[in-house]
C-alpha positions, 0 to 999 in steps of 0.5 A, a space after each residue: 500500500 502506498 504511503 499516501 494511503 496510510 497518511 490518509 487514514 491517520 490524518 484525523 481532524 476532530 469535529 467541533 463540538 464532538 466529545 473530547 474536542 479541544 482547539 489546538 490539541 495534537 491530532 493523529 497524523 501530526 506526530 511526525 515532528 516527534 519521530 526519528 528514523 535511522 537513515 539506514 537499516 540494521 543488518 544481523 547475521 544469523 549464524 548456525 554451526 559457525 556459518 552465516 545462514 541468513 541475514 536479517 535487515 531491519 529498519 527502526 524508528 523512535 517516538 520521542 518526547 517533544 523537543 528531544 530530536 536534537 539530543 537523539 540525533 547527537 547520540 545516533 551512533 551510540 544508539 546504533 551500537 546499543 541496538 546492534 548489540 540487542 539485535 545480535 543477542 536476539 539472534 543468538 537466542 533464536 529470536 529470528 528463527 521460525 515465526 520471527 514476526 509473531 506479535 509476541 516475538 516482536 514485542 519482546 524485541 521492541 521491549 529490549 530495544 526500548 530498554 536499551 535506548 532509555 538506559 543509554 540516552 534517556 527516557 525521552 525515547 517513548 517507543 521503538 518502531 520496527 518499520 521494515 523487517 526481512 530475512 534473506 537466506 544466503 
């Protein structure tokens, strides 16, 4: 599906006098200023018997508290390092084997990534987004 399809779905404007309407409040679809996407994907080798059997390519983004974008950009290299360690650990525990995109499995991974980000950079990171994930056999 196209990017504009999802943009159309998420752009919701409250109707005046509707329950919960407050002028000037943040509406769904306006949060882009509080998000950060890493410029390149993370690559994780899947090793069995000392041989690389597959590669995971995963793209990640972050939801941030307002005003913390510059702090996160300044620590991008540190975050990439920490995220790679979490991804390597997840791979060595078998997290990318079998049904690696199950809700339970991805929730475990996202929780570990968020914990790592908050420990290394701070609690102004609210959530981790997995925007793309693929496994390629080699």
